[in-house]
C-alpha positions, -999 to 999 in steps of 0.1 A, spaced: -57 -164 90 -73 -135 69 -79 -140 32 -70 -107 15 -87 -86 -7 -131 -93 2 -148 -65 -16 -173 -47 6 -204 -54 -17 -202 -92 -10 -187 -90 27 -201 -108 54 -183 -90 79 -173 -123 104 -165 -152 86 -135 -151 59 -105 -174 67 -80 -205 52 -80 -240 61 -55 -265 53 -62 -301 51 -38 -327 49 -13 -327 23 -37 -306 1 -30 -267 -8 -48 -242 16 -86 -235 7 -95 -202 16 -133 -202 29 -155 -169 25 -188 -161 37 -206 -138 16 -235 -115 13 -246 -100 -24 -273 -72 -14 -299 -65 -40 -306 -31 -46 -327 -12 -72 -305 -2 -102 -278 -26 -92 -264 -56 -110 -245 -87 -98 -211 -76 -84 -191 -95 -109 -158 -80 -108 -160 -80 -66 -171 -118 -72 -138 -123 -95 -114 -107 -68 -129 -134 -40 -128 -162 -67 -88 -154 -77 -78 -147 -43 -57 -181 -42 -60 -216 -63 -86 -233 -39 -117 -215 -25 -153 -221 -11 -175 -188 -13 -208 -196 2 -237 -175 15 -266 -155 4 -263 -146 -34 -299 -135 -36 -297 -154 -72 -322 -176 -86 -320 -198 -117 -339 -227 -131 -303 -247 -129 -303 -248 -91 -342 -259 -86 -358 -224 -91 -393 -219 -106 -379 -187 -124 -344 -170 -130 -339 -136 -121 -314 -112 -132 -289 -122 -104 -294 -155 -111 -287 -155 -148 -256 -131 -143 -244 -159 -116 -248 -185 -140 -231 -170 -168 -202 -162 -146 -197 -199 -133 -197 -211 -171 -170 -189 -180 -147 -190 -150 -121 -220 -151 -127 -244 -125 -159 -231 -111 -185 -253 -96 -216 -245 -83 -231 -264 -50 -270 -260 -40 -293 -278 -19 -325 -298 -33 -349 -277 -13 -359 -242 -9 -338 -222 14 -354 -188 12 -398 -185 18 -414 -156 15 -455 -152 24 -465 -138 -10 -445 -168 -28 -462 -203 -32 -431 -219 -38 -395 -211 -19 -365 -201 -38 -328 -215 -38 -306 -188 -32 -283 -198 -3 -254 -212 -26 -220 -224 -23 -194 -220 -54 -164 -240 -53 -129 -234 -70 -108 -266 -75 -123 -285 -44 -116 -324 -55 -132 -337 -25 -167 -354 -18 -194 -330 -1 -231 -329 4 -255 -302 13 -284 -301 32 -313 -279 46 -326 -275 82 -361 -270 86 -365 -264 122 -362 -228 126 -390 -204 127 -371 -178 99 -377 -169 60 -338 -178 57 -333 -217 66 -297 -228 77 -280 -249 53 -251 -269 61 -224 -280 36 -202 -311 45 -170 -318 29 -159 -359 36 -125 -363 38 -125 -397 44 -129 -411 6 -110 -407 -21 -105 -372 -40 -127 -375 -70 -125 -356 -102 -150 -336 -126 -177 -362 -136 -176 -351 -172 -138 -363 -177 -145 -397 -158 -156 -431 -173 -179 -447 -150 -182 -487 -155 -220 -493 -139 -220 -528 -135 -190 -522 -112 -210 -492 -95 -239 -519 -86 -215 -541 -75 -199 -521 -51 -232 -504 -39 -246 -539 -30 -216 -542 -6 -221 -508 14 -241 -514 44 -276 -499 47 -285 -469 73 -294 -487 109 -306 -456 124 -344 -459 132 -363 -432 111 -382 -413 140 -372 -380 142 -362 -352 114 -325 -356 125 -323 -395 120 -336 -392 86 -313 -366 77 -283 -388 91 -295 -418 69 -299 -399 38 -261 -386 47 -250 -421 48 -269 -430 17 -252 -405 -4 -221 -414 12 -226 -449 -2 -235 -435 -39 -204 -415 -40 -177 -439 -27 -192 -464 -52 -189 -441 -78 -154 -431 -70 -145 -470 -70 -163 -476 -105 -147 -448 -121 -115 -442 -139 -101 -410 -156 -114 -407 -195 -87 -385 -205 -49 -386 -202 -52 -346 -201 -80 -332 -190 -95 -312 -225 -96 -273 -227 -123 -254 -214 -128 -229 -246 -148 -197 -246 -181 -199 -260 -171 -177 -290 -148 -206 -299 -169 -233 -292 -198 -221 -316 -171 -216 -346 -162 -253 -338 -198 -260 -344 -198 -241 -373 -169 -256 -389 -184 -291 -380 -214 -282 -399 -194 -270 -429 -172 -303 -430 -205 -326 -431 -220 -302 -460 -188 -307 -479 -187 -343 -473 -221 -347 -490 -219 -322 -518 -181 -319 -521 -186 -287 -530 -153 -264 -535 -167 -229 -521 -176 -251 -489 -145 -267 -488 -129 -233 -487 -149 -223 -457 -141 -249 -438 -104 -244 -443 -110 -207 -436 -128 -211 -403 -102 -237 -390 -77 -216 -393 -95 -190 -373 -104 -214 -349 -66 -226 -342 -58 -189 -340 -84 -182 -316 -75 -215 -292 -39 -201 -294 -46 -166 -281 -69 -177 -254 -46 -203 -239 -23 -178 -239 -42 -154 -223 -50 -186 -196 -14 -190 -189 -8 -152 -186 -38 -152 -160 -23 -185 -141 12 -169 -139 -6 -139 -125 -23 -154 -98 8 -173 -84 15 -165 -53 42 -170 -24 14 -168 3 -2 -202 -7 33 -222 -20 15 -220 -53 47 -200 -67 72 -224 -53 52 -251 -67 52 -238 -101 88 -230 -103 94 -267 -93 74 -283 -117 94 -262 -143 128 -268 -127 122 -307 -131 106 -305 -167 139 -286 -177 159 -314 -165 148 -340 -195 158 -317 -221 194 -321 -209 219 -338 -235 224 -374 -230 260 -381 -232 270 -420 -244 299 -431 -227 326 -449 -252 306 -431 -283 337 -441 -308 331 -476 -302 293 -478 -304 299 -454 -341 321 -481 -350 302 -509 -344 270 -493 -363 293 -488 -392 305 -523 -392 269 -539 -390 258 -517 -421 288 -526 -441 281 -562 -432 244 -562 -444 255 -543 -476 281 -567 -486 258 -599 -481 238 -608 -504 199 -615 -496 178 -636 -516 144 -631 -518 128 -666 -514 92 -664 -531 76 -691 -543 63 -686 -582 32 -679 -589 10 -704 -603 -22 -699 -631 -45 -710 -604 -39 -680 -581 -37 -655 -611 -74 -672 -625 -86 -670 -586 -77 -633 -588 -92 -625 -617 -122 -640 -609 -128 -617 -578 -127 -584 -595 -158 -568 -599 -159 -549 -633 -193 -535 -627 -189 -518 -599 -199 -483 -599 -167 -458 -603 -156 -438 -571 -146 -401 -568 -119 -406 -593 -147 -410 -622 -126 -437 -640 -144 -464 -659 -144 -497 -646 -134 -518 -680 -104 -498 -674 -93 -502 -640 -103 -538 -643 -82 -542 -674 -53 -521 -652 -56 -547 -625 -52 -578 -647 -23 -562 -664 -10 -555 -630 -15 -594 -620 2 -601 -657 32 -584 -651 34 -598 -615 32 -633 -623 58 -629 -652 82 -612 -623 75 -643 -602 83 -668 -627 49 -677 -644 57 -691 -680 49 -662 -708 31 -692 -728 7 -698 -705 -4 -661 -704 -6 -660 -739 -30 -690 -739 -51 -672 -709 -54 -640 -726 -67 -662 -760 -95 -678 -735 -114 -643 -732 -91 -624 -709 -83 -595 -734 -72 -567 -719 -83 -541 -748 -108 -537 -768 -143 -542 -761 -144 -580 -749 -174 -594 -735 -158 -610 -709 -149 -577 -691 -186 -566 -694 
């Protein structure tokens, strides 16, 4: 089955198709080649056309793009452009081998330019380089493991490393003899398989809903907003607080506009070819059913029962059984007050606050049955509520 719309600037000419794995949506597989020519830049728009050809795709081949992020000594123009593109595209993930895939006689170290880009591929994978052929480009093998559980983005997972260690100890070690390069590669593949399976067993989703992927401009504004919030918490400056509120409103509007644009792109990418349009329509119809009114049978009897319960509660006298406050409880509460504690942001003096709390305690004590004569004696023993009593200092 051919994948539509593969631009000439990234076309290999031979490998372009679609695969179906169990109940998972079809995956577009494209073998691309990016030719380096003087005065030409990385074909960003052509790459986006292939990337948006389906909801799930793998774009692998010779990108002629080197970057330090995927084990190169330096970055090239194509590598920087591809790095920015992968960072901005939602659901994109770059897969690169650990060793060099291209060697030149004038270079001391090789470069990693044979890469693969995943879009919403949740399966475990491994990539390795074969050094057996005598060529400047080494063959790269990309393996998709369908026997293990589907994994998610590691940034959205919470891993219990004690469980990871326990699960890894239960995995068997490779039993092949390390007598040739093929056996060594096979043993490494088995070890990677053990690591991946243990990681899946010891991990769980960190969020119920995945966080939104925002643009770099919005992320920078959020960083500036957080800095303003810290400055305002330290200084309480009104102008800084005004800047903080203004920037917060701008961020809310930007996120709303960005989410609307992403949703429009998502709707435009739906297609009946890969059944994404049908699945989205089915999901929206299922969500619509929960907004139907809930018709309660026997509504008149239900309302009459509620009316009888409320009337019975109002007409029934309720006695608040609260034990009277004792003088010892009032005295212990007064002794726990700290009149010398520094004032807060309200700038109310401590003796005033102390007097207010004692007056409130006095009013509460009277309402709870404390003898007023005892309260007068307490005031006479130094617990005065006005003036400059030494007991309040």
